[in-house]
TORSEDO-378307 format. One record per residue (C-alpha): x, y, z; residue in one letter. Coordinates in steps of 0.05 Angstrom, whole numbers, padded with zeros to 5 digits, always signed. Example, Ala and Ser with C-alpha at 12.3 -4.5 7.8 and 13.67 -1.06 7.14 Angstrom:
BEGIN
+00246-00090+00156a/+00273-00021+00143s/
end
This chain:
BEGIN
-00542-00344-00679m/-00486-00388-00708p/-00452-00437-00660t/-00384-00405-00671a/-00411-00337-00651t/-00443-00366-00589l/-00378-00400-00569n/-00339-00336-00579a/-00389-00297-00538l/-00386-00349-00482a/-00310-00346-00482t/-00312-00270-00479l/-00361-00270-00421l/-00321-00323-00383a/-00257-00283-00392t/-00291-00220-00367a/-00319-00257-00308s/-00250-00285-00289c/-00218-00217-00296a/-00271-00185-00251a/-00263-00240-00199a/-00188-00233-00199a/-00192-00157-00192t/-00234-00163-00129t/-00176-00202-00100g/-00129-00142-00107l/-00132-00101-00044l/-00095-00050-00002i/-00064-00089+00056t/-00015-00041+00091e/-00001+00033+00094i/+00056+00066+00132v/+00076+00138+00147d/+00147+00131+00173g/+00188+00174+00221t/+00258+00171+00193l/+00289+00232+00160p/+00241+00261+00108g/+00182+00225+00140g/+00203+00159+00109t/+00192+00103+00096p/+00123+00118+00068r/+00089+00063+00028f/+00026+00027+00009i/+00023-00048-00001e/-00024-00083-00049l/-00036-00158-00046t/-00065-00207-00096n/-00107-00254-00054t/-00139-00287-00115s/-00118-00353-00146a/-00096-00322-00212t/-00046-00270-00238t/-00076-00200-00242i/-00060-00157-00302d/-00046-00085-00280f/-00064-00055-00347t/-00111+00004-00334n/-00106+00000-00258l/-00084+00059-00216s/-00077+00085-00144v/-00105+00154-00129g/-00084+00200-00072l/-00132+00250-00040f/-00096+00295+00010k/-00124+00332+00070n/-00197+00316+00057g/-00198+00340-00014r/-00245+00310-00065t/-00200+00323-00125t/-00141+00277-00137l/-00073+00304-00117d/-00038+00247-00152a/-00053+00186-00195t/-00003+00129-00197i/-00014+00082-00257p/+00005+00009-00243l/+00045-00031-00292a/+00059-00104-00306g/+00022-00159-00269s/+00020-00191-00200l/+00020-00267-00189p/-00029-00299-00141a/-00008-00290-00068g/+00044-00236-00083q/+00049-00164-00060t/+00064-00099-00096y/+00095-00043-00054v/+00092+00029-00076i/+00140+00074-00036a/+00152+00149-00032y/+00222+00152-00061d/+00256+00184-00121d/+00304+00125-00130d/+00290+00055-00104p/+00365+00041-00095y/+00383+00102-00054t/+00319+00118-00016g/+00303+00105+00057n/+00257+00046+00039f/+00316+00006+00014f/+00360+00029+00071d/+00307+00008+00121t/+00283-00059+00094y/+00341-00084+00052g/+00301-00092-00012f/+00270-00047-00065n/+00197-00028-00068p/+00162-00052-00130t/+00151+00020-00150l/+00186+00082-00124a/+00152+00149-00137t/+00152+00219-00108p/+00077+00221-00121d/+00061+00178-00059l/+00070+00238-00012e/+00022+00214+00042i/+00018+00248+00110n/-00025+00204+00154g/-00092+00238+00142d/-00098+00224+00068d/-00143+00177+00030t/-00118+00125-00020l/-00161+00092-00072v/-00147+00032-00117l/-00181+00042-00184y/-00200+00002-00246d/-00182+00057-00295g/-00132+00113-00296i/-00167+00161-00248a/-00169+00236-00260a/-00205+00295-00230g/-00250+00269-00175d/-00238+00197-00196g/-00308+00187-00224s/-00280+00168-00292n/-00254+00103-00260a/-00285+00048-00217t/-00266+00044-00144t/-00241-00025-00127l/-00214-00013-00056d/-00203+00046-00011i/-00166+00067+00052y/-00197+00128+00087g/-00258+00169+00070q/-00265+00216+00010l/-00275+00288+00030g/-00252+00275+00101v/-00186+00297+00133d/-00167+00236+00174g/-00137+00276+00232t/-00169+00252+00296g/-00208+00197+00261d/-00197+00123+00279p/-00162+00111+00212w/-00110+00166+00220e/-00040+00138+00209y/+00004+00199+00221t/+00074+00174+00240d/+00041+00106+00245s/+00013+00047+00206f/-00048+00006+00189a/-00057-00067+00168y/-00113-00102+00132r/-00136-00162+00173r/-00112-00226+00141t/-00183-00253+00141t/-00202-00200+00090i/-00189-00228+00020t/-00235-00185-00024n/-00229-00113-00042a/-00283-00067-00014n/-00302-00001-00048p/-00333+00022+00018d/-00281+00036+00073f/-00297-00008+00133t/-00260+00003+00198l/-00270-00068+00223s/-00228-00095+00165e/-00166-00060+00192w/-00118-00060+00251v/-00092+00010+00266f/-00031+00036+00301g/-00046+00098+00342t/-00021+00164+00314p/+00053+00173+00329n/+00061+00099+00343a/+00127+00101+00304l/+00152+00165+00336e/+00204+00164+00392a/+00260+00210+00415d/+00315+00190+00366t/+00322+00163+00296d/+00351+00099+00324e/+00289+00089+00367q/+00244+00106+00309n/+00278+00053+00266l/+00268+00001+00320t/+00193+00018+00322l/+00188+00016+00246i/+00221-00053+00241l/+00178-00080+00297a/+00112-00056+00268n/+00116-00056+00192t/+00123-00113+00143t/+00122-00091+00070p/+00116-00149+00022g/+00091-00198+00075n/+00016-00193+00082f/-00003-00266+00081t/+00054-00290+00125g/+00044-00245+00186t/-00015-00232+00230d/-00033-00158+00235p/-00010-00125+00299g/+00044-00178+00311n/+00093-00167+00254p/+00161-00199+00252v/+00214-00167+00207p/+00245-00213+00154t/+00319-00229+00163p/+00336-00182+00105a/+00297-00126+00137a/+00328-00138+00204a/+00398-00138+00175a/+00385-00074+00135a/+00356-00042+00197g/+00418-00058+00238l/+00461-00028+00183l/+00419+00035+00181l/+00420+00038+00257l/+00496+00035+00256a/+00498+00090+00203t/+00452+00134+00243l/+00493+00123+00306t/+00557+00142+00270l/+00525+00205+00241r/+00500+00225+00310r/+00569+00215+00342s/+00607+00251+00287a/
end
């Protein structure tokens, strides 16, 4: 085989190897089912724990609701994610007017009505644009169990949250409970919207996986300020 051909083949294999290594560093790191009006904020956070930028071409997130084994929604990812950065997908029609922005003071990376999670649903990160039962794509990472309604299971996040442990830096196609810290069901549920907001700001940190230990989140200044503004708005609405 000519030397030029061998060199081209070696380059191709090296590129494929680097891409595969980078993709294993893209993982689901937080999931939240909020308790403000409309059951918001609801979001999933992805984090690039690798040392290189990850190209999102042909990657997607799949949603399986209520124990179903056929996809209820597929959310294609777009663009790329630099090393150490997060990508937040929120359930919102408009990033600028939705409850995610009102709560945290910044926009999610992607706002979509397709992320209609309800605390007992499974989410899968795919290499490929998943369809049907998802078998046309490769599972990179997963939260929950396919074919299982999470109600009553340790991973249930109804009106609650779950964090990936910061010691986990590689995606895992087999859901493993020990890799996660879970809030109990209804951990974000209180008697009033104002109290719910306080719980949400105290227990959720979208966009901040590497900087906060799971289970001991601290809201960013922007999130705290936005939360105070929303709290004042809710209080005015209640008193009107």
